[in-house]
C-alpha positions as semicolon CSV with decimal commas, in nm:
position;residue;x (nm);y (nm);z (nm)
1;M;0,557;-16,423;-3,604
2;K;0,800;-16,132;-3,494
3;A;0,981;-16,102;-3,152
4;N;1,104;-15,771;-2,972
5;K;1,334;-15,748;-2,681
6;F;1,236;-15,442;-2,439
7;V;1,489;-15,322;-2,206
8;I;1,306;-15,239;-1,895
9;S;1,304;-15,087;-1,540
10;G;1,081;-15,108;-1,255
11;L;1,086;-15,458;-1,183
12;D;1,166;-15,500;-0,827
13;D;0,992;-15,848;-0,731
14;S;1,008;-16,177;-0,921
15;K;0,669;-16,250;-0,786
16;K;0,531;-16,005;-1,007
17;I;0,650;-16,165;-1,313
18;P;0,351;-16,411;-1,371
19;N;0,130;-16,140;-1,346
20;I;0,318;-15,951;-1,611
21;E;0,327;-16,243;-1,840
22;Q;-0,017;-16,307;-1,829
23;T;-0,123;-15,955;-1,862
24;I;0,072;-15,920;-2,191
25;L;-0,061;-16,275;-2,299
26;A;-0,428;-16,139;-2,236
27;H;-0,405;-15,978;-2,592
28;G;-0,478;-16,200;-2,885
29;G;-0,218;-16,222;-3,103
30;I;0,086;-16,270;-2,834
31;N;0,223;-16,599;-2,837
32;A;0,492;-16,566;-2,584
33;V;0,616;-16,345;-2,320
34;R;0,937;-16,386;-2,154
35;V;1,058;-16,184;-1,860
36;D;1,430;-16,194;-1,729
37;M;1,465;-16,001;-1,434
38;E;1,867;-16,057;-1,404
39;A;1,899;-15,889;-1,786
40;D;1,610;-15,646;-1,703
41;T;1,443;-15,766;-2,033
42;V;1,070;-15,859;-2,169
43;T;1,082;-16,033;-2,493
44;V;0,755;-16,046;-2,681
45;D;0,664;-16,294;-2,963
46;Y;0,359;-16,141;-3,147
47;D;0,180;-16,135;-3,487
48;E;0,302;-15,838;-3,659
49;G;0,030;-15,833;-3,898
50;R;-0,211;-15,753;-3,579
51;Y;0,027;-15,514;-3,362
52;T;0,338;-15,288;-3,423
53;E;0,623;-15,255;-3,192
54;G;0,479;-14,965;-3,052
55;D;0,164;-15,137;-2,948
56;I;0,379;-15,416;-2,779
57;K;0,566;-15,145;-2,595
58;N;0,244;-15,006;-2,470
59;F;0,135;-15,343;-2,350
60;V;0,480;-15,385;-2,164
61;T;0,441;-15,033;-2,003
62;Q;0,077;-15,104;-1,902
63;T;0,207;-15,359;-1,635
64;G;0,374;-15,084;-1,472
65;L;0,711;-15,120;-1,599
66;N;0,927;-14,874;-1,772
67;V;1,079;-14,958;-2,141
68;T;1,413;-14,754;-2,166
69;K;1,511;-14,937;-2,485
70;V;1,400;-15,168;-2,762
71;K;1,665;-15,430;-2,875
């Protein structure tokens, strides 16, 4: 199990958060997603045997968010 925190931009409406979380969680091997609108971050817990950090970044960007940095 691994967790990555991505600094994001493009989240302007808190009503989008549940959809963002569900879209990322729809990929098997994703265990948890936490979107923090105040901190502009998305944290994803995932199976590092199935995915790379780059894969997770792609999942986040597919939701319409821009990843500006990985913490």
